[in-house]
C-alpha positions as CSV (number, residue, x, y, z in Angstrom):
1,X,-15.7,-126.7,116.1
2,X,-15.9,-122.6,114.2
3,X,-18.9,-121.3,112.7
4,X,-17.0,-118.7,110.2
5,X,-20.4,-118.3,108.2
6,X,-22.1,-117.5,111.3
7,X,-19.8,-115.5,112.4
8,X,-19.1,-113.6,110.1
9,X,-23.0,-112.8,110.1
10,X,-22.9,-111.9,113.2
11,X,-20.1,-109.9,113.0
12,X,-21.5,-107.6,110.2
13,X,-25.2,-107.5,111.8
14,X,-26.2,-104.0,111.7
15,X,-28.5,-104.8,114.8
16,X,-26.7,-103.7,118.3
17,X,-23.8,-106.4,117.4
18,X,-20.9,-105.8,117.6
19,X,-18.6,-108.4,117.3
20,X,-20.0,-110.9,120.1
21,X,-21.1,-107.5,122.2
22,X,-24.7,-107.0,122.4
23,X,-26.2,-103.4,122.9
24,X,-29.0,-102.2,123.5
25,X,-31.2,-99.4,124.4
26,X,-32.7,-98.1,127.5
27,X,-33.0,-95.3,129.9
28,X,-30.0,-94.9,132.0
29,X,-31.1,-95.4,136.1
30,X,-30.9,-91.9,136.6
31,X,-33.9,-90.7,134.1
32,X,-35.8,-94.6,135.2
33,X,-35.4,-93.3,139.0
34,X,-36.6,-89.4,137.8
35,X,-39.9,-90.7,136.1
36,X,-40.6,-92.9,139.4
37,X,-40.5,-89.6,141.7
38,X,-42.9,-87.7,139.2
39,X,-45.6,-90.1,138.8
40,X,-45.3,-90.3,142.4
41,X,-45.6,-87.0,143.3
42,X,-48.4,-86.1,140.3
43,X,-50.5,-88.7,142.2
44,X,-49.6,-87.6,145.8
45,X,-51.1,-84.1,144.3
46,X,-54.1,-85.2,144.2
47,X,-54.1,-86.6,147.4
48,X,-53.5,-90.6,145.9
49,X,-50.2,-92.9,147.7
50,X,-48.8,-95.1,145.0
51,X,-45.8,-96.9,144.0
52,X,-44.7,-96.2,140.3
53,X,-41.9,-99.2,138.9
54,X,-40.1,-98.4,135.9
55,X,-38.6,-101.5,133.3
56,X,-36.4,-101.5,131.1
57,X,-35.9,-103.3,127.8
58,X,-35.5,-106.6,129.2
59,X,-38.6,-106.6,131.3
60,X,-36.5,-105.6,134.4
61,X,-37.7,-103.5,137.3
62,X,-34.5,-100.8,136.7
63,X,-36.3,-98.2,139.7
64,X,-39.1,-97.8,142.0
65,X,-40.8,-95.4,144.3
66,X,-42.9,-96.6,147.0
67,X,-45.7,-93.4,148.9
68,X,-45.0,-93.4,152.3
69,X,-48.8,-95.4,152.1
70,X,-49.7,-97.2,149.9
71,X,-51.1,-101.1,149.8
72,X,-48.6,-104.5,149.7
73,X,-50.0,-105.2,146.3
74,X,-49.1,-101.6,145.1
75,X,-45.8,-102.7,144.9
76,X,-46.5,-105.8,142.2
77,X,-49.4,-104.6,140.4
78,X,-47.5,-101.7,139.2
79,X,-44.3,-103.5,138.2
80,X,-46.9,-105.6,136.5
81,X,-48.8,-102.6,134.5
82,X,-45.0,-101.3,133.6
83,X,-44.0,-104.8,132.2
84,X,-47.8,-105.2,130.4
85,X,-47.0,-101.4,128.5
86,X,-43.4,-102.8,127.7
87,X,-43.6,-106.1,126.6
88,X,-47.2,-105.4,124.5
89,X,-46.8,-101.7,124.2
90,X,-43.9,-103.4,121.7
91,X,-45.9,-106.1,120.0
92,X,-48.2,-104.3,119.6
93,X,-47.6,-100.9,119.0
94,X,-49.4,-99.2,121.7
95,X,-48.6,-96.6,124.2
96,X,-50.1,-97.6,127.5
97,X,-52.6,-100.6,128.9
98,X,-55.9,-98.6,128.2
99,X,-54.9,-98.8,124.5
100,X,-54.2,-101.9,124.9
101,X,-57.6,-103.0,127.0
102,X,-59.0,-100.7,124.6
103,X,-57.7,-102.5,121.2
104,X,-59.5,-105.6,123.2
105,X,-55.1,-107.3,123.1
106,X,-55.9,-109.8,126.4
107,X,-52.6,-111.8,125.4
108,X,-50.9,-113.8,122.7
109,X,-52.7,-115.8,120.0
110,X,-51.2,-119.4,122.2
111,X,-53.6,-119.1,124.9
112,X,-51.2,-121.1,127.0
113,X,-48.9,-118.1,127.0
114,X,-51.8,-115.7,129.0
115,X,-50.7,-117.8,132.2
116,X,-47.8,-115.5,132.1
117,X,-47.9,-113.7,135.8
118,X,-46.1,-110.4,135.1
119,X,-48.7,-109.3,132.4
120,X,-51.8,-107.6,133.9
121,X,-54.7,-106.3,131.4
122,X,-55.1,-102.6,133.9
123,X,-55.1,-99.0,133.4
124,X,-52.1,-97.7,134.7
125,X,-48.9,-98.8,132.3
126,X,-47.4,-96.4,130.1
127,X,-44.7,-97.3,127.2
128,X,-41.5,-95.1,126.5
129,X,-40.3,-94.7,123.9
130,X,-37.6,-93.4,122.2
131,X,-38.2,-89.3,121.0
132,X,-36.2,-89.9,117.9
133,X,-37.4,-93.2,115.8
134,X,-40.6,-94.2,118.3
135,X,-38.9,-97.3,119.6
136,X,-39.6,-98.6,122.9
137,X,-37.5,-97.5,125.8
138,X,-39.0,-99.7,128.2
139,X,-42.7,-98.9,130.0
140,X,-43.6,-97.7,133.8
141,X,-46.9,-98.5,135.6
142,X,-48.3,-96.9,138.7
143,X,-50.1,-98.3,141.5
144,X,-52.9,-97.3,144.2
145,X,-54.7,-94.6,143.8
146,X,-58.4,-94.9,143.4
147,X,-58.7,-96.0,139.9
148,X,-56.3,-97.0,136.9
149,X,-57.0,-93.9,135.1
150,X,-55.8,-92.3,138.0
151,X,-52.5,-94.1,138.4
152,X,-51.8,-94.2,134.5
153,X,-52.8,-89.7,134.1
154,X,-50.0,-89.7,136.7
155,X,-47.7,-92.3,135.1
156,X,-48.3,-90.1,131.8
157,X,-47.5,-86.7,133.8
158,X,-43.9,-88.3,134.2
159,X,-44.0,-89.0,130.6
160,X,-45.2,-86.1,129.3
161,X,-42.3,-83.9,131.8
162,X,-39.0,-85.5,130.6
163,X,-40.1,-87.4,127.2
164,X,-37.8,-85.0,125.2
165,X,-34.8,-86.2,127.4
166,X,-35.9,-89.7,125.5
167,X,-33.2,-89.9,123.2
């Protein structure tokens, strides 16, 4: 059974659809890797071994760089910080997990959704935004420094170094 009215609406949709093809904006693998490397490097320069994870606009890991002597849990924590910065940064138009915490964002209004295992309201995540229109491209999370504010500073340093390339 054909749905001509639906097909016509999809084919003419301005929001990233061309016919039946969905397109999305995200950083390429190379930039994601550079961000993760730079965040680990920024923390290493201060004597901290960390893991940095970049997630794309699907919330999946796009790049992960693990320092030489990080604790096991830093892998999952860095991902969860990146995921939270991406998904809640998008939903609440904030740029870091610290900003989400300061705004007292603790999860969706539906309390049942607060059990999503990927969400972690701890400093160390930064929302990645396109320069031209501030649209969200993903998130970066860092874990392993002695304190989330130090993790977040390393993530911010990486973003600042490469932000001009987020076009």
